[in-house]
C-alpha positions as CSV (number, residue, x, y, z in Angstrom):
1,M,75.3,103.0,88.5
2,P,71.8,103.0,90.0
3,Q,73.2,101.5,93.2
4,Q,75.8,104.2,93.5
5,A,73.1,106.8,93.3
6,K,71.3,105.1,96.1
7,L,74.4,104.8,98.2
8,L,75.2,108.5,97.6
9,T,71.6,109.3,99.0
10,V,72.2,107.3,102.0
11,L,75.5,108.9,102.7
12,Q,74.2,112.4,102.2
13,N,70.9,112.0,104.1
14,R,72.1,109.5,106.7
15,V,68.8,107.5,106.4
16,V,67.7,104.2,105.0
17,T,64.3,102.7,104.0
18,R,64.1,99.0,104.6
19,L,62.9,96.8,101.7
20,G,59.1,96.5,102.0
21,S,58.8,99.6,104.3
22,N,58.0,103.2,103.6
23,E,59.5,104.4,106.9
24,A,63.0,106.2,106.7
25,R,65.3,105.2,109.4
26,P,68.4,107.1,110.5
27,V,71.7,105.4,110.5
28,D,75.0,106.2,112.1
29,I,77.9,104.5,110.2
30,R,81.5,104.8,109.3
31,L,82.2,103.9,105.7
32,I,85.6,102.3,104.8
33,C,86.3,101.8,101.1
34,A,89.3,100.2,99.3
35,T,90.4,100.1,95.8
36,N,93.6,99.2,93.8
37,L,92.7,101.7,91.0
38,P,94.0,105.2,90.8
39,L,91.2,107.6,92.0
40,Q,91.4,109.6,88.6
41,E,90.5,106.2,86.9
42,L,87.8,105.4,89.4
43,A,86.2,108.7,89.0
44,N,85.5,108.0,85.2
45,E,81.9,108.9,84.9
46,Q,81.3,105.8,82.8
47,R,82.2,103.4,85.7
48,F,81.8,105.4,88.9
49,R,80.0,108.5,89.9
50,R,82.4,111.3,90.5
51,D,80.1,112.9,93.1
52,L,80.3,109.6,95.1
53,V,84.0,109.5,94.9
54,Y,84.2,112.9,96.4
55,R,81.8,111.9,99.2
56,I,83.5,108.7,100.1
57,N,87.1,110.1,99.8
58,T,86.9,112.3,103.0
59,V,90.1,110.9,104.4
60,E,92.6,109.1,102.0
61,I,95.2,106.5,103.2
62,T,97.5,105.3,100.4
63,I,99.1,102.0,101.1
64,P,102.0,101.2,99.0
65,P,102.5,97.9,97.4
66,L,104.6,95.3,99.3
67,R,107.6,95.7,97.2
68,E,107.8,99.3,98.3
69,R,107.6,98.4,102.1
70,R,110.0,95.6,102.4
71,E,110.2,95.9,106.1
72,D,106.6,94.4,106.2
73,I,107.5,91.3,104.4
74,L,108.8,89.0,107.2
75,P,106.2,90.1,109.8
76,L,103.6,89.3,107.3
77,A,105.3,86.0,106.3
78,Q,105.5,85.0,110.0
79,H,101.9,85.9,110.6
80,F,100.8,83.7,107.7
81,V,103.1,80.9,108.7
82,K,101.4,80.9,112.1
83,L,97.9,81.3,110.6
84,Y,98.4,78.2,108.2
85,S,100.3,76.1,110.7
86,E,97.1,76.4,112.9
87,K,94.7,75.8,110.0
88,Y,96.5,72.7,108.7
89,L,97.1,71.3,112.1
90,K,101.0,71.6,111.7
91,P,103.4,71.8,114.5
92,S,104.7,75.3,115.1
93,L,106.8,76.1,112.0
94,T,109.7,78.6,111.6
95,L,111.4,80.2,108.7
96,S,114.9,79.3,108.0
97,R,117.4,82.2,107.3
98,Q,117.6,81.4,103.6
99,A,113.9,81.2,103.3
100,A,113.5,84.6,105.0
101,E,116.2,85.9,102.6
102,K,114.4,84.6,99.5
103,L,111.1,86.2,100.8
104,S,112.8,89.5,101.5
105,A,114.4,89.6,98.1
106,Y,111.4,88.8,95.9
107,H,109.5,91.8,94.4
108,Y,105.8,90.5,94.7
109,P,104.0,91.6,91.6
110,G,100.9,89.9,93.1
111,N,101.3,92.1,96.3
112,V,100.5,90.6,99.8
113,R,98.1,88.0,98.4
114,E,101.0,86.4,96.5
115,L,103.1,86.2,99.6
116,Q,100.0,84.7,101.4
117,Y,99.5,82.0,98.9
118,A,103.3,81.2,98.7
119,I,103.4,80.7,102.5
120,E,100.1,78.7,102.6
121,R,101.6,76.4,99.8
122,A,104.9,76.0,101.7
123,V,103.2,75.1,105.0
124,I,101.0,72.5,103.2
125,M,104.0,70.9,101.4
126,C,106.5,71.2,104.3
127,E,107.4,67.8,106.0
128,E,109.9,69.4,108.5
129,R,109.7,71.7,111.4
130,T,111.3,74.5,109.5
131,L,110.3,76.1,106.2
132,D,113.4,76.2,104.0
133,V,114.2,78.1,100.7
134,H,113.1,75.1,98.6
135,D,109.7,75.3,100.2
136,I,109.1,78.9,99.0
137,V,107.8,78.7,95.4
138,F,106.1,81.7,93.8
139,S,103.3,81.7,91.2
140,P,104.4,80.8,87.7
141,I,101.7,83.2,86.5
142,E,103.5,86.2,88.1
143,K,106.8,84.8,86.9
144,H,105.5,84.8,83.4
145,Q,104.5,88.5,83.7
146,L,107.9,89.4,85.2
147,H,109.8,87.9,82.2
148,T,107.6,89.8,79.8
149,H,108.4,93.1,81.5
150,A,112.0,92.3,82.6
151,P,114.7,94.8,81.6
152,E,116.5,93.5,78.5
153,Q,119.2,90.9,79.1
154,T,121.8,89.1,77.1
155,N,120.4,86.1,75.3
156,L,122.6,83.7,77.5
157,E,121.2,85.0,80.7
158,V,117.7,84.8,79.5
159,L,118.2,81.2,78.4
160,E,119.9,80.3,81.7
161,K,117.1,82.0,83.8
162,N,114.2,80.4,81.8
163,T,115.9,76.9,81.9
164,I,116.4,77.1,85.7
165,I,112.7,78.2,86.1
166,R,111.3,75.4,84.0
167,V,113.4,72.7,85.8
168,V,112.7,74.1,89.4
169,E,108.9,74.1,88.4
170,K,109.2,70.6,86.9
171,Y,110.3,69.4,90.3
172,N,107.8,71.4,92.2
173,G,110.6,73.6,93.9
174,N,112.7,70.6,94.9
175,I,116.1,72.1,94.6
176,T,118.1,68.9,95.1
177,K,116.4,67.3,91.9
178,A,116.5,70.5,90.0
179,A,120.2,71.0,90.6
180,K,121.0,67.4,89.6
181,E,119.1,67.7,86.3
182,L,120.9,71.1,85.6
183,G,124.3,69.6,86.5
184,L,124.8,72.1,89.3
185,T,125.6,71.7,93.1
186,R,122.7,72.9,95.4
187,T,124.9,75.8,96.4
188,A,125.5,76.9,92.7
189,L,121.8,76.7,92.0
190,Y,121.0,78.8,95.0
191,R,123.4,81.5,93.8
192,R,121.6,81.5,90.4
193,L,118.2,81.6,92.0
194,S,119.3,84.8,94.0
195,K,121.0,86.3,90.9
196,Y,117.9,86.0,88.8
197,D,115.6,86.7,91.7
198,I,113.6,83.5,91.2
């Protein structure tokens, strides 16, 4: 809270005093802030000064979560593929149609960061020139949260979904091995992965 008071003073007076100095110096800045909290919650006087919220909230831009702007998923995924291909010295990688469909169908409770980490993992683990559907594995942490808040399903569906998730995770996303253990063909397993949005 004391730091917030100092920031508010700087924004209002447009001057700063350097550490160890008594001389006030004018500053010309543009301040950009970001939060994932609702502004009403942010302006709780116990956590954040309301007058500072008013001061910094001159122009507000709301960016919806990734699941509400699905048209951004593939351009972002391709950006991350390029970024991590270069970082990990991989040849230029591309996304298969099935991988792109899986990415587009997922609902990203972890937002853009979850997409980023899924692509980074896929690039690291991929041994081909194309990222395929089995290379795309989402965080088990977010999956657990999804199961907790999922709409009510029949017991049989819940059992089948949880079994598939457990076996796919056991083999680190290797669809061939997972399908073999589940007694399914790869195609049948892909259908179930799509059905349950896994």
